[in-house]
C-alpha positions in Angstrom: -0.1 0.0 0.0 2.9 2.5 0.7 4.2 1.9 -2.8 0.9 3.2 -4.4 1.3 6.4 -2.3 4.8 6.8 -3.3 3.9 6.3 -6.9 1.2 9.0 -6.5 3.7 11.3 -5.0 6.1 10.7 -8.0 3.3 11.4 -10.5 2.3 14.6 -8.7 5.9 16.0 -8.5 6.2 15.3 -12.0 3.3 17.1 -13.0 4.4 20.1 -11.0 8.0 19.9 -12.5 6.5 19.7 -16.2 4.2 22.7 -15.2 7.2 24.7 -14.2 9.0 23.7 -17.2 6.4 24.9 -19.4 6.4 28.4 -17.9 10.3 28.9 -18.1 12.5 30.3 -20.5 11.1 31.3 -23.9 7.5 30.4 -22.4 7.8 33.0 -19.9 9.2 35.6 -22.3 6.3 34.9 -24.6 3.5 35.4 -22.0 5.4 38.7 -20.7 5.5 40.0 -24.2 1.7 38.9 -24.8 0.8 40.7 -21.5 2.6 43.9 -22.4 1.0 44.0 -25.7 -2.4 43.2 -24.2 -1.9 46.2 -22.0 -0.7 48.5 -24.7 -3.6 47.3 -27.0 -6.2 47.8 -24.3 -5.0 51.3 -23.5 -4.6 52.4 -27.1 -8.1 51.1 -28.1 -9.8 52.6 -25.0 -8.2 56.0 -25.7 -9.0 55.8 -29.3 -12.8 54.8 -28.9 -13.3 57.3 -26.1 -11.9 60.3 -27.7 -12.1 59.9 -31.6 -14.3 56.9 -32.5 -16.2 58.7 -35.2 -12.9 59.3 -37.2 -12.3 55.7 -37.9 -14.8 53.4 -36.3 -13.6 50.1 -38.2 -9.9 50.8 -37.3 -10.7 51.3 -33.6 -13.2 48.6 -33.3 -10.3 46.2 -34.7 -7.9 47.7 -32.2 -10.2 46.7 -29.5 -10.7 43.2 -31.0 -7.1 42.9 -31.0 -6.9 43.9 -27.3 -9.3 41.4 -26.3 -7.6 38.8 -28.4 -4.2 39.5 -26.6 -5.7 39.5 -23.1 -7.4 36.0 -23.7 -4.1 34.7 -25.4 -2.2 35.8 -22.4 -4.5 33.9 -20.0 -4.6 30.9 -22.1 -0.9 30.7 -22.5 -0.6 30.7 -18.7 -3.3 28.4 -17.6 -2.9 24.7 -17.7 -4.9 21.9 -19.2 -6.0 20.8 -22.6 -9.0 23.3 -22.7 -6.8 26.3 -22.3 -4.2 24.8 -24.7 -7.0 24.8 -27.3 -8.1 28.4 -26.5 -4.5 29.4 -26.8 -4.3 27.7 -30.3 -7.6 29.5 -31.5 -6.5 32.9 -30.1 -3.0 32.8 -31.8 -4.6 31.5 -35.0 -7.2 34.2 -35.1 -4.4 36.8 -34.3 -2.2 35.6 -36.9 -5.1 35.6 -39.5 -6.2 39.2 -38.5 -2.6 40.6 -38.7 -2.3 38.9 -42.3 -5.8 40.1 -43.5 -5.7 43.7 -41.7 -2.1 44.2 -42.8 -2.8 43.4 -46.5 -5.8 45.5 -46.6 -4.1 48.5 -45.1 -1.6 48.2 -47.8 -3.8 47.6 -50.5 -6.6 49.7 -49.6 -5.3 52.3 -47.3 -8.6 54.3 -47.3 -10.3 51.5 -45.5 -8.1 52.3 -42.4 -7.7 56.0 -42.2 -6.1 55.5 -38.8 -3.7 52.7 -37.8 -4.9 49.6 -36.1 -2.6 47.3 -34.1 -2.6 44.9 -37.0 -2.2 47.8 -39.7 0.8 47.2 -41.8 1.3 43.9 -40.1 1.9 45.7 -36.7 4.3 48.3 -38.0 3.1 50.5 -35.1 4.2 48.0 -32.6 7.6 47.0 -34.4 6.0 44.1 -36.4 5.7 42.2 -32.9 2.1 41.3 -33.9 3.2 39.4 -37.1 5.9 37.6 -35.4 4.3 36.9 -31.8 1.7 34.4 -33.1 4.1 32.5 -35.1 6.4 32.0 -32.0 3.6 31.3 -29.8 2.3 28.5 -32.1 5.7 27.1 -32.2 5.9 27.2 -28.4 2.4 25.5 -28.2 3.4 22.8 -30.6 6.6 22.1 -28.4 4.6 22.0 -25.0 1.5 20.0 -26.0 -0.5 18.6 -23.1 -0.1 14.7 -22.9 -3.1 12.1 -23.0 -3.0 12.3 -19.2 -3.7 16.0 -19.2 -6.9 15.4 -21.0 -8.2 13.2 -18.3 -6.9 15.0 -15.4 -7.1 18.7 -16.6 -3.3 19.2 -15.9 -0.3 19.0 -18.1 1.5 15.8 -18.6 5.0 15.2 -19.5 5.9 16.3 -22.9 6.2 13.3 -25.2 4.2 10.9 -22.8 1.5 8.8 -24.5 -1.8 7.2 -23.7 0.3 4.0 -23.4 2.6 5.8 -20.8 -0.4 6.7 -18.9 -1.8 3.4 -19.1 1.3 1.7 -18.0 1.8 4.0 -15.1 -1.8 3.2 -14.0 -1.1 -0.5 -14.2 2.1 -0.1 -12.2 0.1 1.6 -9.5 -2.6 -0.9 -9.6 -0.1 -3.8 -9.5 1.4 -2.1 -6.5 -1.9 -2.1 -4.6 -2.4 -5.8 -5.3 1.2 -6.7 -4.1 
């Protein structure tokens, strides 16, 4: 019986270690940049909508939409679990599509956007960070996929673990209980 508790402790420690590894290095930098971009976009869009919305309603509405996307992406990148992982993918894909579409339209038809949005000219006003950031984010998400165990438990599993690993771990724990 004691071995079973030891096995549970090991799994719990491994999940905590993996979660810490996920939010270290480039992951921390990515989340920090998303948080700063979210604050900047929220501030900019709030000011634009409050003071001169009638001058460029489409541009300022898109800036507000970008702000919401950045806030949700920041939260989704930080939160563990398969559900948040999927939300992160959705927001990053939406962001990248928005940057490409709005960036292209702002070059092809500048009259459509008389004032810049966050995504105008592919994020030129933000040093092209809106163009590069979702690509880096999607790369990071692909490298830090939650395992099959995460889908069942709602927590992140060891990168590279499989359903067979999870089943084998459960069988080992169950075998220890029987011993």
